[in-house]
C-alpha positions as a printed NumPy array, in Angstrom:
array([[  8.893,  31.685,  12.177],
       [ 11.338,  29.496,  14.044],
       [ 12.855,  26.42 ,  12.359],
       [ 10.857,  24.221,  14.745],
       [  7.575,  25.892,  13.762],
       [  8.341,  25.504,  10.052],
       [  9.242,  21.845,  10.449],
       [  6.181,  21.159,  12.638],
       [  3.897,  22.818,  10.084],
       [  5.286,  20.917,   7.09 ],
       [  5.197,  17.545,   8.858],
       [  1.587,  18.099,   9.964],
       [  0.427,  19.301,   6.538],
       [  2.06 ,  16.242,   4.962],
       [  0.283,  14.103,   7.552],
       [ -3.076,  15.66 ,   6.663],
       [ -2.586,  15.085,   2.925],
       [ -1.348,  11.529,   3.489],
       [ -4.328,  10.616,   5.666],
       [ -6.788,  12.005,   3.121],
       [ -5.131,   9.892,   0.424],
       [ -5.337,   6.849,   2.717],
       [ -9.04 ,   7.548,   3.219],
       [ -9.57 ,   7.536,  -0.54 ],
       [ -7.65 ,   4.269,  -0.853],
       [ -9.649,   2.565,   1.903],
       [-12.952,   3.805,   0.496],
       [-12.043,   2.485,  -2.941],
       [-11.188,  -0.927,  -1.502],
       [-14.375,  -1.35 ,   0.552],
       [-16.814,   1.532,   0.067],
       [-19.673,   0.067,   2.107],
       [-17.806,  -1.782,   4.864],
       [-18.721,  -1.116,   8.492],
       [-15.099,  -1.112,   9.669],
       [-14.129,   1.066,   6.707],
       [-16.634,   3.73 ,   7.756],
       [-15.231,   3.685,  11.273],
       [-11.664,   3.974,   9.987],
       [-12.677,   6.864,   7.747],
       [-14.183,   8.658,  10.736],
       [-10.981,   8.284,  12.776],
       [ -8.714,   9.228,   9.879],
       [-10.914,  12.223,   9.062],
       [-10.677,  13.502,  12.627],
       [ -6.885,  13.078,  12.709],
       [ -6.478,  14.623,   9.245],
       [ -8.509,  17.667,  10.357],
       [ -6.309,  17.943,  13.444],
       [ -3.095,  17.892,  11.405],
       [ -4.451,  20.31 ,   8.805],
       [ -5.716,  22.921,  11.272],
       [ -2.66 ,  22.589,  13.486],
       [ -0.241,  22.817,  10.559],
       [ -1.957,  25.928,   9.227],
       [ -2.097,  27.542,  12.668],
       [  1.649,  27.145,  13.194],
       [  2.46 ,  28.267,   9.661],
       [  0.247,  31.351,   9.924],
       [  0.961,  31.916,  13.611],
       [ -2.805,  32.003,  14.124],
       [ -3.975,  31.722,  17.725],
       [ -7.625,  31.051,  16.886],
       [ -6.714,  28.225,  14.48 ],
       [ -4.47 ,  26.737,  17.151],
       [ -7.376,  26.747,  19.605],
       [ -9.739,  25.393,  16.952],
       [ -7.422,  22.4  ,  16.505],
       [ -8.257,  21.358,  20.067],
       [-11.713,  20.18 ,  18.917],
       [-10.473,  17.369,  16.633],
       [ -7.664,  16.65 ,  19.143],
       [-10.296,  15.956,  21.807],
       [-12.226,  13.701,  19.394],
       [ -9.284,  11.369,  18.716],
       [-10.047,   9.016,  21.672],
       [-13.666,   8.779,  20.489],
       [-12.518,   7.864,  16.992],
       [-10.117,   5.266,  18.391],
       [-12.92 ,   3.753,  20.471],
       [-15.248,   3.612,  17.446],
       [-12.584,   1.745,  15.455],
       [-11.924,  -0.6  ,  18.386],
       [-15.612,  -1.514,  18.498],
       [-15.525,  -2.253,  14.782],
       [-12.446,  -4.461,  15.092],
       [-13.913,  -6.44 ,  18.002],
       [-17.416,  -6.48 ,  16.503],
       [-18.643,  -5.721,  20.016],
       [-19.909,  -2.623,  21.825],
       [-17.482,  -1.   ,  24.214],
       [-18.601,  -0.613,  27.861],
       [-21.133,   2.161,  28.283],
       [-18.867,   3.99 ,  30.727],
       [-16.05 ,   4.096,  28.167],
       [-18.407,   5.528,  25.538],
       [-19.675,   8.23 ,  27.875],
       [-16.12 ,   9.094,  28.899],
       [-15.064,   9.473,  25.237],
       [-18.127,  11.498,  24.191],
       [-18.279,  13.84 ,  27.182],
       [-14.515,  14.259,  27.241],
       [-14.495,  15.211,  23.556],
       [-17.295,  17.735,  24.067],
       [-15.974,  19.351,  27.225],
       [-12.275,  19.434,  26.375],
       [-12.84 ,  20.284,  22.7  ],
       [-15.26 ,  23.134,  23.179],
       [-13.636,  24.202,  26.441],
       [-10.261,  24.518,  24.774],
       [-11.628,  26.405,  21.783],
       [-13.911,  28.769,  23.698],
       [-12.434,  28.886,  27.198],
       [-10.322,  31.731,  28.579],
       [ -6.645,  31.94 ,  27.715],
       [ -5.686,  31.566,  31.372],
       [ -6.918,  27.973,  31.289],
       [ -4.736,  26.966,  28.345],
       [ -1.97 ,  25.272,  30.345],
       [ -4.21 ,  23.131,  32.603],
       [ -6.374,  22.38 ,  29.577],
       [ -3.401,  21.022,  27.587],
       [ -2.447,  18.819,  30.535],
       [ -6.029,  17.566,  30.86 ],
       [ -6.265,  16.916,  27.096],
       [ -2.989,  14.978,  27.119],
       [ -4.181,  12.806,  30.016],
       [ -7.559,  12.322,  28.316],
       [ -5.947,  11.152,  25.075],
       [ -3.584,   8.799,  26.889],
       [ -6.496,   7.38 ,  28.92 ],
       [ -8.45 ,   6.84 ,  25.704],
       [ -5.568,   4.999,  24.043],
       [ -5.032,   2.854,  27.147],
       [ -8.744,   1.983,  27.262],
       [ -8.733,   0.874,  23.62 ],
       [ -5.569,  -1.137,  24.193],
       [ -7.108,  -2.917,  27.192],
       [-10.261,  -3.738,  25.222],
       [ -8.133,  -5.3  ,  22.476],
       [ -5.875,  -7.214,  24.873],
       [ -8.753,  -8.544,  26.997],
       [-10.873,  -9.568,  24.001],
       [-12.521, -12.985,  23.752],
       [-10.331, -14.551,  21.071],
       [-12.779, -17.401,  20.5  ],
       [-15.382, -14.942,  19.205],
       [-13.102, -13.715,  16.401],
       [-11.644, -15.352,  13.345],
       [ -7.976, -16.369,  13.328],
       [ -7.268, -13.718,  10.698],
       [ -8.952, -11.07 ,  12.897],
       [ -6.861, -12.086,  15.902],
       [ -3.711, -11.839,  13.779],
       [ -4.757,  -8.395,  12.558],
       [ -5.306,  -7.222,  16.136],
       [ -1.853,  -8.51 ,  17.071],
       [ -0.311,  -6.559,  14.211],
       [ -2.32 ,  -3.493,  15.224],
       [ -0.977,  -3.772,  18.767],
       [  2.607,  -3.953,  17.512],
       [  1.975,  -0.971,  15.236],
       [  0.474,   1.012,  18.127],
       [  3.535,   0.349,  20.265],
       [  5.752,   1.631,  17.464],
       [  3.637,   4.773,  16.973],
       [  3.346,   5.751,  20.658],
       [  6.857,   7.318,  20.818],
       [  5.917,   9.527,  17.849],
       [  2.671,  10.62 ,  19.525],
       [  4.448,  11.501,  22.774],
       [  6.558,  14.095,  20.94 ],
       [  3.376,  16.085,  20.234],
       [  2.932,  16.662,  23.97 ],
       [  5.521,  19.314,  24.77 ],
       [  4.903,  18.776,  28.479],
       [  6.151,  15.199,  28.053],
       [  8.893,  15.931,  25.487],
       [  9.9  ,  19.601,  25.919],
       [ 13.257,  19.291,  24.159],
       [ 12.065,  17.724,  20.905],
       [ 13.176,  19.859,  17.917],
       [ 10.183,  18.694,  15.832],
       [  6.833,  17.068,  16.634],
       [  6.556,  13.635,  15.05 ],
       [  2.92 ,  12.683,  15.696],
       [  1.943,  13.224,  12.064],
       [  4.938,  11.176,  10.91 ],
       [  3.808,   8.328,  13.156],
       [  0.31 ,   8.559,  11.68 ],
       [  1.748,   8.333,   8.153],
       [  3.677,   5.208,   9.117],
       [  0.532,   3.719,  10.689],
       [ -1.733,   4.263,   7.666],
       [  0.993,   2.968,   5.347],
       [  1.137,  -0.191,   7.476],
       [ -2.679,  -0.529,   7.364],
       [ -2.703,  -0.323,   3.567],
       [  0.211,  -2.774,   3.26 ],
       [ -1.526,  -5.255,   5.597],
       [ -4.455,  -5.49 ,   3.161],
       [ -2.439,  -7.567,   0.645],
       [ -1.229, -11.156,   0.531],
       [  1.78 , -12.362,   2.524],
       [  4.186, -11.774,  -0.335],
       [  2.648,  -8.382,  -1.079],
       [  2.968,  -7.431,   2.602],
       [  6.657,  -8.319,   2.65 ],
       [  7.239,  -6.311,  -0.522],
       [  5.283,  -3.371,   0.908],
       [  7.255,  -3.436,   4.15 ],
       [ 10.537,  -3.559,   2.23 ],
       [  9.489,  -0.618,   0.033],
       [  8.346,   1.394,   3.052],
       [ 11.626,   0.771,   4.858],
       [ 13.519,   1.812,   1.744],
       [ 11.486,   5.023,   1.498],
       [ 11.897,   5.898,   5.175],
       [ 15.633,   5.19 ,   5.361],
       [ 16.373,   6.918,   2.048],
       [ 14.288,   9.965,   2.976],
       [ 15.887,  10.261,   6.418],
       [ 19.369,  10.082,   4.917],
       [ 18.438,  12.592,   2.227],
       [ 17.06 ,  14.986,   4.842],
       [ 20.171,  14.599,   6.984],
       [ 22.361,  15.348,   3.972],
       [ 20.241,  18.387,   3.036],
       [ 20.658,  19.777,   6.546],
       [ 24.343,  20.387,   5.855],
       [ 23.409,  23.015,   3.258],
       [ 22.734,  25.388,   6.142],
       [ 25.639,  27.015,   7.973],
       [ 24.482,  26.369,  11.534],
       [ 24.087,  22.587,  11.402],
       [ 23.358,  20.783,  14.642],
       [ 21.589,  17.593,  15.74 ],
       [ 18.244,  19.397,  16.053],
       [ 18.456,  20.779,  12.524],
       [ 19.378,  17.369,  11.108],
       [ 16.377,  15.839,  12.861],
       [ 14.056,  18.526,  11.464],
       [ 15.289,  18.038,   7.908],
       [ 15.028,  14.247,   8.208],
       [ 11.497,  14.443,   9.625],
       [ 10.323,  16.792,   6.86 ],
       [ 11.897,  14.656,   4.127],
       [ 10.468,  11.417,   5.549],
       [  6.964,  12.867,   5.931],
       [  7.09 ,  14.204,   2.383],
       [  8.324,  10.936,   0.884],
       [  5.688,   8.874,   2.743],
       [  2.955,  11.25 ,   1.578],
       [  4.152,  11.123,  -2.029],
       [  4.396,   7.338,  -1.769],
       [  0.784,   7.097,  -0.593],
       [ -0.332,   9.384,  -3.421],
       [  1.519,   7.492,  -6.169],
       [  0.491,   4.052,  -4.863],
       [ -3.163,   5.074,  -4.641],
       [ -3.163,   6.716,  -8.072],
       [ -1.454,   3.705,  -9.657],
       [ -4.012,   1.333,  -8.108],
       [ -6.844,   3.553,  -9.35 ],
       [ -5.491,   3.714, -12.902],
       [ -4.833,  -0.04 , -12.982],
       [ -8.402,  -0.686, -11.835],
       [ -9.803,   1.554, -14.59 ],
       [ -7.671,   0.017, -17.338],
       [ -8.625,  -3.657, -17.742],
       [ -5.559,  -5.903, -17.693],
       [ -4.897,  -8.861, -19.917],
       [ -6.289, -11.494, -17.563],
       [ -9.438,  -9.476, -16.813],
       [ -9.991,  -8.966, -20.55 ],
       [ -9.693, -12.698, -21.136],
       [-12.022, -13.442, -18.219],
       [-14.752, -11.166, -19.625],
       [-14.19 , -12.06 , -23.273],
       [-17.031, -13.55 , -25.311],
       [-14.585, -15.753, -27.276],
       [-15.597, -19.428, -27.301],
       [-12.888, -20.976, -29.503],
       [ -9.119, -21.015, -29.246],
       [ -8.674, -18.935, -32.38 ],
       [-11.132, -16.303, -31.157],
       [ -9.379, -16.128, -27.816],
       [ -5.996, -15.685, -29.511],
       [ -7.422, -12.817, -31.549],
       [ -8.672, -11.258, -28.304],
       [ -5.266, -11.698, -26.701],
       [ -3.466, -10.046, -29.61 ],
       [ -5.062,  -6.753, -28.592],
       [ -2.866,  -6.817, -25.468],
       [  0.734,  -5.471, -25.604],
       [  2.155,  -8.756, -24.329],
       [  0.583, -10.746, -27.177],
       [  0.468,  -8.246, -30.02 ],
       [  3.391,  -9.982, -31.784],
       [  1.98 , -13.504, -31.312],
       [  1.915, -15.881, -34.293],
       [  0.31 , -19.32 , -34.22 ],
       [  2.   , -22.345, -35.792],
       [  0.459, -25.788, -36.162],
       [  2.327, -29.007, -36.817],
       [  2.102, -28.851, -40.6  ],
       [  3.565, -25.322, -40.575],
       [  6.521, -26.57 , -38.53 ],
       [  7.427, -29.414, -40.894],
       [ 10.853, -27.891, -41.631],
       [ 11.754, -28.113, -37.928],
       [ 10.87 , -31.836, -37.512],
       [  7.884, -31.655, -35.093],
       [  8.337, -35.234, -33.71 ],
       [ 11.837, -34.235, -32.627],
       [ 10.536, -31.132, -30.825],
       [  7.63 , -32.84 , -29.115],
       [  9.371, -34.108, -25.948],
       [ 11.167, -30.824, -25.251],
       [  8.039, -28.713, -25.741],
       [  5.878, -31.111, -23.725],
       [  8.192, -30.642, -20.719],
       [  8.355, -26.834, -21.127],
       [  4.813, -25.417, -21.71 ],
       [  6.249, -21.883, -21.807],
       [  9.758, -21.795, -23.202],
       [ 11.865, -18.632, -22.92 ],
       [ 14.797, -17.926, -25.228],
       [ 16.872, -16.544, -22.344],
       [ 16.677, -19.929, -20.567],
       [ 18.278, -21.921, -23.408],
       [ 19.216, -24.784, -23.563],
       [ 16.261, -25.536, -21.241],
       [ 17.953, -28.295, -19.269],
       [ 19.338, -30.09 , -22.331],
       [ 22.693, -30.075, -24.074],
       [ 23.452, -27.267, -26.498],
       [ 24.103, -29.879, -29.174],
       [ 20.676, -31.467, -28.717],
       [ 18.951, -31.364, -32.145],
       [ 15.684, -30.215, -30.531],
       [ 17.468, -27.315, -28.824],
       [ 19.132, -26.299, -32.1  ],
       [ 15.818, -26.369, -33.966],
       [ 13.964, -24.378, -31.284],
       [ 16.767, -21.812, -31.277],
       [ 16.557, -21.573, -35.046],
       [ 12.76 , -21.209, -34.883],
       [ 13.003, -18.377, -32.336],
       [ 15.723, -16.612, -34.329],
       [ 13.833, -16.915, -37.623],
       [ 10.801, -15.125, -36.173],
       [ 12.65 , -12.781, -33.739],
       [ 10.678, -14.371, -30.92 ],
       [ 11.484, -14.537, -27.213],
       [  8.926, -17.132, -26.089],
       [  7.283, -20.325, -27.261],
       [  3.863, -20.978, -25.712],
       [  2.804, -24.6  , -26.205],
       [ -0.931, -24.973, -26.744],
       [ -0.754, -28.703, -27.523],
       [  2.27 , -31.035, -27.877],
       [  0.601, -33.64 , -30.109],
       [ -0.265, -32.604, -32.719],
       [  2.063, -29.651, -32.191],
       [  0.319, -26.303, -31.753],
       [  2.347, -23.32 , -30.52 ],
       [  2.422, -19.548, -30.251],
       [  5.58 , -17.581, -30.938],
       [  5.769, -14.104, -29.483],
       [  8.338, -11.392, -28.82 ],
       [  7.892,  -9.938, -25.344],
       [  9.168,  -6.317, -25.26 ],
       [ 11.96 ,  -5.752, -22.781],
       [  9.767,  -3.218, -20.932],
       [  7.262,  -6.001, -20.19 ],
       [  9.79 ,  -8.736, -19.426],
       [  9.242,  -9.263, -15.706],
       [  8.046, -12.088, -13.405],
       [  4.45 , -10.834, -13.59 ],
       [  4.467, -11.23 , -17.385],
       [  5.904, -14.746, -17.099],
       [  3.12 , -15.67 , -14.695],
       [  0.521, -14.171, -17.03 ],
       [  1.923, -16.191, -19.941],
       [  1.697, -19.399, -17.921],
       [ -1.918, -18.687, -16.922],
       [ -2.962, -17.753, -20.447],
       [ -1.346, -20.901, -21.814],
       [ -3.494, -22.987, -19.465],
       [ -6.616, -21.131, -20.6  ],
       [ -5.746, -21.588, -24.273],
       [ -4.927, -25.26 , -23.792],
       [ -8.342, -25.85 , -22.218],
       [-10.256, -23.812, -24.833],
       [-11.783, -25.972, -27.601],
       [-10.852, -25.494, -31.235],
       [-14.501, -25.399, -32.3  ],
       [-17.82 , -24.85 , -30.594]])
């Protein structure tokens, strides 16, 4: 096998695995959605294409290579199906017939036709795919924006930008258009596209974090691949590009797998807030007992005003009223270090090896002291503490 064939095979196999993982993630998010079913159809077709093509190049199998032409011819049909779902409108009948008949004729013709037709068939398939992509793009650009929600129009805009970014990767798969490419990058473009689709499903802040993580993965993987290329003796630009493409495809695939598995495990293991939301506790004390089953609250101890007599509760009241959740690391909490209230709170935290004071009520004083483990000390835990404090403050003492 040539280095190009090895690199092409690995990139395509990574693309197939990554797309299957993306299908599982999308199905888990919205198992019965109409657009989800359409996306799964398109991703399934493309994943089959990458899998069969990767295996055919790895095994040097001619019949597998010809078999891969069937899913390749179905890609425009899958793109048109997804476009209809995004627009919530039927595509023109002529476009549907073109996609269906083109997929049937070029797919079966390529797989079963004589070998002498292979070159004109590849040219025809390339033109057919490009025509299908252009048709879908025109349908999206010429859409009636008033018939769609603002969020849907924004999503289509992002999809258009993503498609423009992916097109250069797809072109490398057509050797007639890019004969000098050392490695085909269509599968890598598909991995970037599905990663973008999954990132776009979150909130604005989550999207920015996802984009930053994806950029970090891509840049780090490309640099790692480029560095690994120098292990070989005959290093050149083509070899560096192959190593970088393989490393990037592998890292994106692993990233999709770990992100999807983490989301699945988090969904199966009820978190603290979901446990509180489904709890049958009706009093504050019962809810605290429920919370103490969670790692964040397992060290919690409740102190009422009479139990804090040695620390002069009236002196602490103003400071605690202005800081519902008080963290030891933030001392002196906007006051002077010599402030008697600050000294007493510091002494209280030190006496009980606590890191946080959660104020349930300032008058009469009712607090929770807890030691948050360093492994759990992150912004998400601070937000959870603030939310739980609100819930506890609103929960009655008795039924």
